[in-house]
A tleap script that builds the chain and sets N, CA, C and O, in Angstrom:
source leaprc.protein.ff14SB
mol = sequence {
  NMET GLY ALA LEU ARG LEU ALA ALA GLN ASP
  ARG LEU VAL PRO LEU ASP GLU ALA VAL TYR
  GLN LYS LEU ILE ALA SER ALA LYS GLY GLN
  VAL LEU ARG VAL LYS CYS TRP ALA THR TRP
  CYS VAL PRO CYS ARG ALA GLU MET PRO ALA
  LEU ALA LYS LEU ALA ALA GLY LEU ARG ALA
  GLN GLY PHE GLN PHE ALA THR VAL SER ALA
  ASP GLU PRO GLU ASP GLU CALA
}
set mol.1.N position { 64.591 66.001 82.637 }
set mol.1.CA position { 64.549 67.385 83.005 }
set mol.1.C position { 63.195 67.970 82.387 }
set mol.1.O position { 62.840 67.723 81.234 }
set mol.2.N position { 62.526 68.722 83.221 }
set mol.2.CA position { 61.362 69.415 82.778 }
set mol.2.C position { 61.641 70.881 82.329 }
set mol.2.O position { 62.778 71.304 82.124 }
set mol.3.N position { 60.549 71.588 82.200 }
set mol.3.CA position { 60.765 73.002 81.771 }
set mol.3.C position { 59.937 73.887 82.831 }
set mol.3.O position { 58.936 73.470 83.414 }
set mol.4.N position { 60.458 75.085 82.988 }
set mol.4.CA position { 59.930 75.948 83.969 }
set mol.4.C position { 59.326 77.116 83.187 }
set mol.4.O position { 60.039 77.736 82.398 }
set mol.5.N position { 58.070 77.436 83.366 }
set mol.5.CA position { 57.454 78.601 82.770 }
set mol.5.C position { 57.343 79.638 83.868 }
set mol.5.O position { 56.729 79.407 84.909 }
set mol.6.N position { 57.931 80.746 83.622 }
set mol.6.CA position { 57.881 81.881 84.512 }
set mol.6.C position { 56.697 82.766 84.105 }
set mol.6.O position { 56.732 83.465 83.092 }
set mol.7.N position { 55.650 82.709 84.933 }
set mol.7.CA position { 54.298 83.317 84.588 }
set mol.7.C position { 54.474 84.856 84.221 }
set mol.7.O position { 53.944 85.383 83.243 }
set mol.8.N position { 55.275 85.488 85.124 }
set mol.8.CA position { 55.352 86.979 84.966 }
set mol.8.C position { 56.054 87.317 83.654 }
set mol.8.O position { 55.696 88.322 83.039 }
set mol.9.N position { 56.983 86.575 83.210 }
set mol.9.CA position { 57.712 86.790 81.979 }
set mol.9.C position { 57.090 86.075 80.841 }
set mol.9.O position { 57.320 86.419 79.682 }
set mol.10.N position { 56.272 85.046 81.158 }
set mol.10.CA position { 55.645 84.143 80.212 }
set mol.10.C position { 56.689 83.530 79.212 }
set mol.10.O position { 56.536 83.600 77.993 }
set mol.11.N position { 57.693 82.963 79.780 }
set mol.11.CA position { 58.704 82.350 78.971 }
set mol.11.C position { 59.031 80.903 79.446 }
set mol.11.O position { 58.835 80.573 80.616 }
set mol.12.N position { 59.487 80.125 78.600 }
set mol.12.CA position { 59.800 78.710 79.017 }
set mol.12.C position { 61.323 78.527 79.000 }
set mol.12.O position { 61.984 78.840 78.010 }
set mol.13.N position { 61.866 78.015 80.110 }
set mol.13.CA position { 63.283 77.765 80.196 }
set mol.13.C position { 63.475 76.386 80.812 }
set mol.13.O position { 62.699 75.962 81.668 }
set mol.14.N position { 64.522 75.689 80.363 }
set mol.14.CA position { 64.824 74.383 80.896 }
set mol.14.C position { 65.022 74.439 82.458 }
set mol.14.O position { 65.657 75.375 82.944 }
set mol.15.N position { 64.528 73.526 83.189 }
set mol.15.CA position { 64.649 73.519 84.550 }
set mol.15.C position { 65.778 72.625 85.086 }
set mol.15.O position { 65.778 71.424 84.814 }
set mol.16.N position { 66.695 73.155 85.807 }
set mol.16.CA position { 67.658 72.423 86.481 }
set mol.16.C position { 67.798 73.014 87.961 }
set mol.16.O position { 67.099 73.961 88.319 }
set mol.17.N position { 68.623 72.481 88.701 }
set mol.17.CA position { 68.647 72.936 90.110 }
set mol.17.C position { 69.118 74.421 90.159 }
set mol.17.O position { 68.644 75.162 91.019 }
set mol.18.N position { 69.990 74.856 89.306 }
set mol.18.CA position { 70.422 76.266 89.406 }
set mol.18.C position { 69.288 77.257 89.023 }
set mol.18.O position { 69.172 78.334 89.607 }
set mol.19.N position { 68.456 76.864 88.029 }
set mol.19.CA position { 67.313 77.672 87.633 }
set mol.19.C position { 66.297 77.731 88.805 }
set mol.19.O position { 65.732 78.784 89.102 }
set mol.20.N position { 66.088 76.569 89.454 }
set mol.20.CA position { 65.056 76.437 90.527 }
set mol.20.C position { 65.529 77.336 91.665 }
set mol.20.O position { 64.741 78.111 92.207 }
set mol.21.N position { 66.840 77.240 92.041 }
set mol.21.CA position { 67.336 78.020 93.149 }
set mol.21.C position { 67.296 79.493 92.805 }
set mol.21.O position { 67.076 80.291 93.716 }
set mol.22.N position { 67.485 79.914 91.591 }
set mol.22.CA position { 67.359 81.322 91.222 }
set mol.22.C position { 65.943 81.792 91.289 }
set mol.22.O position { 65.691 82.944 91.644 }
set mol.23.N position { 64.994 80.922 90.954 }
set mol.23.CA position { 63.543 81.245 91.118 }
set mol.23.C position { 63.223 81.472 92.591 }
set mol.23.O position { 62.582 82.463 92.944 }
set mol.24.N position { 63.670 80.550 93.459 }
set mol.24.CA position { 63.397 80.698 94.882 }
set mol.24.C position { 64.000 81.970 95.440 }
set mol.24.O position { 63.350 82.691 96.197 }
set mol.25.N position { 65.237 82.247 95.071 }
set mol.25.CA position { 65.903 83.422 95.579 }
set mol.25.C position { 65.186 84.727 95.057 }
set mol.25.O position { 65.128 85.745 95.747 }
set mol.26.N position { 64.666 84.634 93.846 }
set mol.26.CA position { 64.037 85.859 93.318 }
set mol.26.C position { 62.718 86.152 94.035 }
set mol.26.O position { 62.232 87.279 93.948 }
set mol.27.N position { 62.123 85.194 94.733 }
set mol.27.CA position { 60.822 85.382 95.398 }
set mol.27.C position { 61.002 85.681 96.931 }
set mol.27.O position { 60.050 85.593 97.706 }
set mol.28.N position { 62.194 86.019 97.309 }
set mol.28.CA position { 62.393 86.288 98.769 }
set mol.28.C position { 61.522 87.420 99.183 }
set mol.28.O position { 61.530 88.507 98.606 }
set mol.29.N position { 60.752 87.121 100.229 }
set mol.29.CA position { 59.844 88.116 100.856 }
set mol.29.C position { 58.413 88.025 100.161 }
set mol.29.O position { 57.508 88.779 100.516 }
set mol.30.N position { 58.257 87.160 99.248 }
set mol.30.CA position { 56.935 87.049 98.529 }
set mol.30.C position { 56.419 85.608 98.574 }
set mol.30.O position { 57.137 84.678 98.941 }
set mol.31.N position { 55.280 85.474 98.229 }
set mol.31.CA position { 54.580 84.168 98.175 }
set mol.31.C position { 54.889 83.631 96.819 }
set mol.31.O position { 54.651 84.312 95.822 }
set mol.32.N position { 55.427 82.397 96.736 }
set mol.32.CA position { 55.709 81.741 95.453 }
set mol.32.C position { 54.956 80.457 95.343 }
set mol.32.O position { 55.112 79.563 96.174 }
set mol.33.N position { 54.119 80.350 94.301 }
set mol.33.CA position { 53.356 79.155 94.034 }
set mol.33.C position { 53.943 78.410 92.901 }
set mol.33.O position { 53.861 78.890 91.770 }
set mol.34.N position { 54.533 77.268 93.111 }
set mol.34.CA position { 55.123 76.453 91.986 }
set mol.34.C position { 54.090 75.361 91.721 }
set mol.34.O position { 53.671 74.641 92.627 }
set mol.35.N position { 53.705 75.264 90.497 }
set mol.35.CA position { 52.646 74.309 90.074 }
set mol.35.C position { 53.350 73.265 89.121 }
set mol.35.O position { 53.876 73.656 88.079 }
set mol.36.N position { 53.356 72.019 89.461 }
set mol.36.CA position { 53.865 70.939 88.609 }
set mol.36.C position { 52.776 70.366 87.788 }
set mol.36.O position { 51.718 70.018 88.312 }
set mol.37.N position { 53.010 70.249 86.455 }
set mol.37.CA position { 51.934 69.702 85.588 }
set mol.37.C position { 52.565 69.147 84.334 }
set mol.37.O position { 53.783 69.197 84.161 }
set mol.38.N position { 51.716 68.606 83.442 }
set mol.38.CA position { 52.230 68.061 82.142 }
set mol.38.C position { 51.096 68.354 81.122 }
set mol.38.O position { 49.927 68.470 81.490 }
set mol.39.N position { 51.469 68.465 79.882 }
set mol.39.CA position { 50.541 68.684 78.826 }
set mol.39.C position { 49.571 67.536 78.608 }
set mol.39.O position { 48.472 67.744 78.095 }
set mol.40.N position { 49.968 66.306 78.997 }
set mol.40.CA position { 49.162 65.141 78.837 }
set mol.40.C position { 48.209 64.952 79.969 }
set mol.40.O position { 47.331 64.095 79.875 }
set mol.41.N position { 48.326 65.718 81.063 }
set mol.41.CA position { 47.455 65.676 82.261 }
set mol.41.C position { 46.250 66.533 82.033 }
set mol.41.O position { 46.346 67.755 82.144 }
set mol.42.N position { 45.049 65.916 81.701 }
set mol.42.CA position { 43.926 66.617 81.386 }
set mol.42.C position { 43.439 67.552 82.614 }
set mol.42.O position { 43.133 68.729 82.420 }
set mol.43.N position { 43.391 66.976 83.826 }
set mol.43.CA position { 42.974 67.896 84.930 }
set mol.43.C position { 43.990 69.001 85.117 }
set mol.43.O position { 43.592 70.114 85.463 }
set mol.44.N position { 45.274 68.769 84.912 }
set mol.44.CA position { 46.231 69.903 84.996 }
set mol.44.C position { 45.969 70.976 84.028 }
set mol.44.O position { 45.983 72.158 84.373 }
set mol.45.N position { 45.728 70.592 82.815 }
set mol.45.CA position { 45.457 71.623 81.787 }
set mol.45.C position { 44.062 72.343 82.078 }
set mol.45.O position { 43.883 73.534 81.822 }
set mol.46.N position { 43.142 71.555 82.607 }
set mol.46.CA position { 41.841 72.177 82.920 }
set mol.46.C position { 41.889 73.224 84.000 }
set mol.46.O position { 41.097 74.166 83.978 }
set mol.47.N position { 42.802 73.085 84.952 }
set mol.47.CA position { 42.857 74.050 86.090 }
set mol.47.C position { 43.732 75.245 85.749 }
set mol.47.O position { 43.729 76.220 86.500 }
set mol.48.N position { 44.498 75.216 84.630 }
set mol.48.CA position { 45.425 76.330 84.327 }
set mol.48.C position { 44.755 77.706 84.198 }
set mol.48.O position { 45.261 78.692 84.733 }
set mol.49.N position { 43.608 77.776 83.483 }
set mol.49.CA position { 43.022 79.065 83.340 }
set mol.49.C position { 42.673 79.718 84.693 }
set mol.49.O position { 42.888 80.913 84.896 }
set mol.50.N position { 42.136 78.907 85.602 }
set mol.50.CA position { 41.729 79.468 86.914 }
set mol.50.C position { 42.972 79.880 87.720 }
set mol.50.O position { 42.956 80.900 88.408 }
set mol.51.N position { 44.084 79.054 87.629 }
set mol.51.CA position { 45.334 79.410 88.298 }
set mol.51.C position { 45.930 80.634 87.788 }
set mol.51.O position { 46.488 81.435 88.538 }
set mol.52.N position { 45.822 80.812 86.460 }
set mol.52.CA position { 46.406 81.998 85.830 }
set mol.52.C position { 45.641 83.271 86.212 }
set mol.52.O position { 46.229 84.335 86.406 }
set mol.53.N position { 44.322 83.132 86.312 }
set mol.53.CA position { 43.488 84.263 86.780 }
set mol.53.C position { 43.790 84.649 88.203 }
set mol.53.O position { 43.891 85.822 88.562 }
set mol.54.N position { 43.934 83.576 89.022 }
set mol.54.CA position { 44.304 83.821 90.435 }
set mol.54.C position { 45.592 84.517 90.540 }
set mol.54.O position { 45.697 85.501 91.272 }
set mol.55.N position { 46.586 84.063 89.849 }
set mol.55.CA position { 47.938 84.652 89.821 }
set mol.55.C position { 47.935 86.090 89.392 }
set mol.55.O position { 48.583 86.937 90.007 }
set mol.56.N position { 47.196 86.371 88.323 }
set mol.56.CA position { 47.092 87.782 87.845 }
set mol.56.C position { 46.430 88.596 88.877 }
set mol.56.O position { 46.879 89.727 89.060 }
set mol.57.N position { 45.447 88.199 89.567 }
set mol.57.CA position { 44.759 88.988 90.550 }
set mol.57.C position { 45.610 89.243 91.782 }
set mol.57.O position { 45.437 90.252 92.466 }
set mol.58.N position { 46.504 88.354 92.057 }
set mol.58.CA position { 47.308 88.469 93.334 }
set mol.58.C position { 48.759 89.051 93.108 }
set mol.58.O position { 49.490 89.331 94.058 }
set mol.59.N position { 49.117 89.210 91.832 }
set mol.59.CA position { 50.485 89.572 91.553 }
set mol.59.C position { 50.818 90.958 92.167 }
set mol.59.O position { 51.953 91.137 92.611 }
set mol.60.N position { 49.944 91.892 92.215 }
set mol.60.CA position { 50.210 93.232 92.753 }
set mol.60.C position { 50.446 93.157 94.299 }
set mol.60.O position { 51.016 94.063 94.906 }
set mol.61.N position { 49.998 92.083 94.867 }
set mol.61.CA position { 50.203 91.898 96.289 }
set mol.61.C position { 51.470 91.083 96.597 }
set mol.61.O position { 51.652 90.675 97.744 }
set mol.62.N position { 52.275 90.854 95.703 }
set mol.62.CA position { 53.584 90.100 95.948 }
set mol.62.C position { 53.492 88.687 95.702 }
set mol.62.O position { 54.392 87.961 96.123 }
set mol.63.N position { 52.432 88.165 95.019 }
set mol.63.CA position { 52.251 86.817 94.795 }
set mol.63.C position { 52.975 86.413 93.459 }
set mol.63.O position { 52.695 87.083 92.465 }
set mol.64.N position { 53.839 85.428 93.340 }
set mol.64.CA position { 54.433 84.978 92.150 }
set mol.64.C position { 53.967 83.552 91.876 }
set mol.64.O position { 53.710 82.756 92.779 }
set mol.65.N position { 53.875 83.285 90.620 }
set mol.65.CA position { 53.383 82.030 90.142 }
set mol.65.C position { 54.292 81.434 89.064 }
set mol.65.O position { 54.652 82.126 88.112 }
set mol.66.N position { 54.669 80.157 89.203 }
set mol.66.CA position { 55.559 79.568 88.215 }
set mol.66.C position { 55.010 78.167 88.033 }
set mol.66.O position { 54.570 77.529 88.990 }
set mol.67.N position { 55.042 77.667 86.723 }
set mol.67.CA position { 54.602 76.352 86.451 }
set mol.67.C position { 55.813 75.487 86.008 }
set mol.67.O position { 56.651 75.969 85.246 }
set mol.68.N position { 55.914 74.276 86.451 }
set mol.68.CA position { 56.963 73.345 86.086 }
set mol.68.C position { 56.310 72.202 85.317 }
set mol.68.O position { 55.559 71.393 85.862 }
set mol.69.N position { 56.635 72.173 84.004 }
set mol.69.CA position { 56.088 71.074 83.121 }
set mol.69.C position { 56.982 69.861 83.220 }
set mol.69.O position { 58.210 69.938 83.263 }
set mol.70.N position { 56.299 68.743 83.254 }
set mol.70.CA position { 57.069 67.444 83.248 }
set mol.70.C position { 57.478 67.119 81.853 }
set mol.70.O position { 58.250 66.180 81.661 }
set mol.71.N position { 56.996 67.854 80.834 }
set mol.71.CA position { 57.313 67.559 79.437 }
set mol.71.C position { 58.742 68.020 79.131 }
set mol.71.O position { 59.260 68.900 79.818 }
set mol.72.N position { 59.358 67.465 78.159 }
set mol.72.CA position { 60.732 67.878 77.760 }
set mol.72.C position { 60.469 69.118 76.910 }
set mol.72.O position { 59.393 69.241 76.326 }
set mol.73.N position { 61.464 70.074 76.826 }
set mol.73.CA position { 61.345 71.268 75.997 }
set mol.73.C position { 61.013 70.942 74.598 }
set mol.73.O position { 60.278 71.698 73.964 }
set mol.74.N position { 61.515 69.838 74.052 }
set mol.74.CA position { 61.206 69.514 72.640 }
set mol.74.C position { 59.763 69.216 72.474 }
set mol.74.O position { 59.251 69.375 71.366 }
set mol.75.N position { 59.025 68.775 73.539 }
set mol.75.CA position { 57.659 68.447 73.507 }
set mol.75.C position { 56.744 69.711 73.399 }
set mol.75.O position { 55.561 69.640 73.068 }
set mol.76.N position { 57.353 70.801 73.689 }
set mol.76.CA position { 56.563 72.051 73.775 }
set mol.76.C position { 56.510 72.836 72.451 }
set mol.76.O position { 56.420 74.063 72.489 }
set mol.77.N position { 56.560 72.185 71.308 }
set mol.77.CA position { 56.529 72.771 70.023 }
set mol.77.C position { 55.283 73.549 69.743 }
set mol.77.O position { 55.135 74.108 68.656 }
savepdb mol mol.pdb
quit
């Protein structure tokens, strides 16, 4: 199981099917970008600042951004 970071709330929660379905339902009528990544993936980490800036700039227009980490929650110390 990975972890899901909800960008708007900036919190980390364990990801399971119920959490994912809740995320999808909460984005009804909006654009939702789900980015899968891992802390050990150097290119993934390198693109995060640009993606965060993009998400912040588009949030007012109904754009939501969430990241799904392949790391286990214990790895996120």
